[in-house]
C-alpha positions in Angstrom: -15.6 23.8 39.0 -15.6 20.1 39.8 -14.2 17.5 37.5 -15.3 13.8 37.5 -13.9 10.8 35.6 -16.7 8.5 34.5 -16.1 5.1 33.0 -18.6 3.5 30.6 -18.6 0.3 28.6 -19.6 0.5 25.0 -19.5 -2.3 22.5 -17.0 -4.2 24.7 -14.6 -1.3 25.0 -14.2 0.9 28.1 -14.3 4.6 27.4 -13.4 7.4 29.8 -15.5 10.5 29.8 -14.6 13.6 31.7 -17.6 15.4 33.0 -17.0 19.0 34.0 -19.6 20.4 36.5 -20.4 24.1 36.7 -23.2 25.3 39.0 -24.4 21.7 39.5 -24.8 20.9 35.8 -22.5 19.1 33.4 -20.8 21.6 31.2 -19.4 19.3 28.4 -18.0 15.9 27.6 -14.8 14.9 26.0 -14.9 11.6 24.2 -11.8 10.2 22.6 -12.0 10.8 18.9 -9.3 8.2 18.5 -11.6 5.6 20.1 -14.5 6.7 17.9 -12.3 6.5 14.7 -11.0 3.0 15.7 -14.5 1.7 16.3 -15.9 3.1 13.1 -12.9 1.8 11.1 -13.3 -1.7 12.5 -17.1 -1.6 11.8 -16.6 -0.3 8.2 -13.9 -2.8 7.4 -16.1 -5.7 8.7 -19.0 -4.5 6.5 -16.7 -4.3 3.5 -14.9 -7.6 4.2 -14.8 -9.9 1.2 -16.0 -7.4 -1.4 -14.2 -5.3 -3.9 -14.9 -2.0 -2.1 -12.3 -1.0 0.4 -12.0 1.6 3.1 -9.5 4.3 2.1 -10.0 6.8 4.9 -12.6 8.3 7.3 -13.0 11.6 9.0 -15.2 12.3 11.9 -15.6 16.0 12.8 -17.5 17.5 15.7 -18.3 21.0 14.3 -21.5 22.7 15.3 -24.6 20.8 16.5 -24.3 18.0 14.0 -21.3 15.7 13.6 -20.0 14.9 10.1 -18.8 11.4 9.3 -17.0 11.3 5.9 -16.2 7.8 4.7 -13.9 7.4 1.6 -14.1 4.1 -0.2 -12.7 2.9 -3.5 -11.9 -0.2 -5.6 -9.0 -1.0 -7.8 -11.1 -0.1 -10.8 -13.0 2.9 -9.4 -16.1 2.8 -7.2 -19.6 3.2 -8.8 -22.5 5.3 -7.5 -24.4 2.0 -6.8 -21.5 0.7 -4.7 -21.4 4.0 -2.8 -25.1 3.9 -2.1 -24.9 0.3 -0.9 -22.0 1.1 1.5 -23.9 4.1 2.8 -27.1 2.1 3.5 -25.1 -0.7 5.3 -23.1 1.7 7.3 -26.0 3.8 8.4 -27.8 0.7 9.5 -24.8 -0.5 11.5 -24.3 2.8 13.2 -28.0 3.0 14.2 -28.3 -0.6 15.4 -25.1 -0.6 17.3 -25.4 2.9 18.6 -21.9 3.9 17.4 -22.6 7.6 17.1 -24.7 8.9 20.0 -25.1 12.5 18.6 -26.9 13.7 15.6 -24.7 13.2 12.5 -24.5 13.5 8.8 -23.0 10.6 6.9 -21.2 11.2 3.6 -19.8 8.2 1.7 -17.8 9.0 -1.4 -14.7 8.1 -3.5 -11.5 9.8 -2.4 -11.1 12.0 -5.5 -7.9 13.5 -6.7 -7.5 15.9 -3.8 -7.1 13.0 -1.3 -3.8 11.2 -1.0 -3.2 7.7 -2.3 -2.5 5.5 0.7 -2.4 1.9 -0.4 -0.5 0.0 -3.1 -3.8 -1.2 -4.7 -4.8 2.4 -5.3 -1.7 3.1 -7.4 -2.5 0.2 -9.8 -5.6 2.0 -11.2 -3.5 5.0 -11.9 -0.7 3.3 -14.0 0.6 5.8 -16.6 -0.6 8.8 -14.7 1.6 11.5 -13.0 1.9 11.4 -9.2 3.6 13.9 -6.8 5.2 11.9 -4.0 6.5 13.4 -0.7 8.8 10.8 0.9 11.6 10.4 3.5 15.1 9.4 2.4 17.6 9.1 5.2 16.9 12.3 7.3 15.6 14.3 4.4 12.1 14.9 3.0 12.1 14.6 -0.8 9.4 15.5 -3.3 9.3 13.8 -6.7 7.0 14.1 -9.7 6.8 11.2 -12.1 4.7 8.8 -14.1 3.6 5.6 -12.4 5.2 2.7 -14.3 4.7 -0.2 -11.8 3.7 -0.9 -8.3 3.9 -3.9 -6.0 3.4 -4.5 -2.3 6.9 -3.1 -1.5 7.5 -0.1 -3.8 6.3 2.4 -6.3 8.2 2.7 -9.6 8.1 6.1 -11.3 9.5 7.4 -14.5 10.8 11.0 -14.9 13.2 12.8 -17.2 16.2 11.2 -15.4 14.9 7.6 -15.8 13.3 5.2 -13.3 13.0 5.7 -9.5 11.8 3.1 -7.0 10.3 4.5 -3.8 9.5 2.0 -1.0 5.9 2.4 0.3 7.1 2.8 3.9 9.0 5.9 3.0 6.1 7.6 1.4 4.5 10.3 3.5 2.0 11.7 0.9 1.2 10.9 -2.7 -1.3 12.9 -4.9 -2.4 11.9 -8.4 -2.0 14.8 -10.7 -5.1 15.9 -12.7 -4.9 15.3 -16.5 -4.7 18.6 -18.4 
């Protein structure tokens, strides 16, 4: 089995692709998922720049014949179906015209939902008064805390529990999930 390193330029970036040759034919390609995610993130953020809708997360998976690109967007007040449809149309057009995804793919644009972690201070604001489960680092320990969101600013999240108030700096938070109302 022969292995070649190919270099290609795509959208101003250089990508390295390993081509494995078996019996004179290329067996498969490995393209950096990190590069793909960075390119897609940059493109999506540019498309959304200046509007209320913001990128929360994206996931590009390469399962089966078709790739799946999941894009999660939100606003401080909650994203509407019309906003999701508009982002989907703009993103699909950008992907096609710029050739960002060479393979066949399925694009899914949605709000994050309660099962996805809260990642940014602006996301907490729309959940004021709701319970949140926060996994965070304090010194060398991982701590978990459940409390009601009382306040949030760019530096910290303020929670209320049975013991009073607790401030958790954003940089210490590893994962935060809004709890469903029962």
